[in-house]
C-alpha positions in Angstrom: -0.1 0.1 -0.1 1.4 3.4 -1.0 1.7 6.3 1.6 -0.9 8.2 -0.6 -3.4 5.6 0.0 -2.8 5.5 3.9 -2.4 9.3 4.5 -4.4 11.2 1.9 -3.4 14.8 0.7 -6.2 16.3 2.7 -5.3 14.6 5.8 -2.8 16.9 8.0 0.2 14.7 10.0 2.7 15.6 12.6 5.5 13.8 13.9 7.2 13.5 17.2 10.0 11.7 18.8 10.1 9.6 22.1 13.7 10.7 23.2 13.6 8.0 25.8 13.8 5.6 23.1 16.0 7.5 20.5 19.4 5.7 20.2 20.9 9.0 18.5 21.7 7.1 15.1 20.9 9.7 12.9 18.8 8.1 10.4 15.8 10.5 10.8 18.0 13.6 10.2 19.7 12.0 7.0 16.5 11.3 5.5 14.7 14.4 6.5 17.0 17.1 7.9 14.3 19.6 7.1 12.3 18.0 10.2 14.6 16.2 12.4 17.9 17.3 13.8 20.5 15.8 16.5 21.0 17.8 19.5 24.2 18.3 21.3 22.8 15.5 23.9 22.8 13.0 21.0 19.1 12.7 20.6 17.0 13.6 17.9 14.4 16.2 17.8 11.6 17.7 15.6 12.0 21.1 14.1 9.6 23.8 13.5 9.3 25.6 10.2 11.7 28.4 11.5 14.3 25.5 11.8 14.2 25.8 15.4 14.6 22.5 17.6 11.5 21.6 19.8 12.7 20.1 22.8 9.5 19.9 24.8 8.2 16.3 25.8 6.1 15.4 23.2 6.6 18.4 20.8 5.4 17.9 17.4 5.9 19.5 14.4 3.8 19.4 11.1 4.6 16.9 8.3 5.4 18.7 5.3 3.5 17.0 2.3 6.8 17.1 0.2 8.6 15.3 2.8 6.0 12.8 3.8 7.7 9.9 2.3 11.3 10.8 3.9 9.4 11.1 7.3 7.7 7.8 6.8 10.9 6.3 6.0 12.4 7.7 9.0 9.9 6.3 11.2 10.2 2.7 9.4 14.2 2.7 9.8 14.6 4.2 13.0 16.4 1.7 15.2 14.8 2.8 18.3 11.3 2.7 17.1 10.7 6.4 18.7 9.2 8.3 15.5 5.6 8.6 15.6 3.6 10.3 12.8 -0.1 10.6 13.6 -3.1 12.6 12.0 -3.6 16.0 13.6 -7.6 15.6 13.5 -7.8 12.5 15.6 -4.3 12.0 16.9 -4.1 8.3 15.6 -0.7 7.0 14.8 -0.4 6.2 10.9 3.3 5.5 10.8 5.6 4.2 13.8 5.8 1.7 16.5 2.1 2.4 17.6 0.5 2.3 14.1 -2.1 -0.2 13.1 
């Protein structure tokens, strides 16, 4: 099933990282550096539209549609299984360790 079938264009998505599970591998920052970045503590965080790290627990950032495939690949390849992509409307995880 393609990403487009699971997450239609009209559905706003957001992503967050569980730093308690982050291994600091950096795969996410390699796939989508516009969305993810490793901080000085060696853990990955999401970034806002102004390129600022969001370090609050459970901080989310919107997933830009052009980067959806890269963000999904990050979630799938993450060795810590700590990247969560969910619908904004109902907060249901569509990609990541808690997705159906």
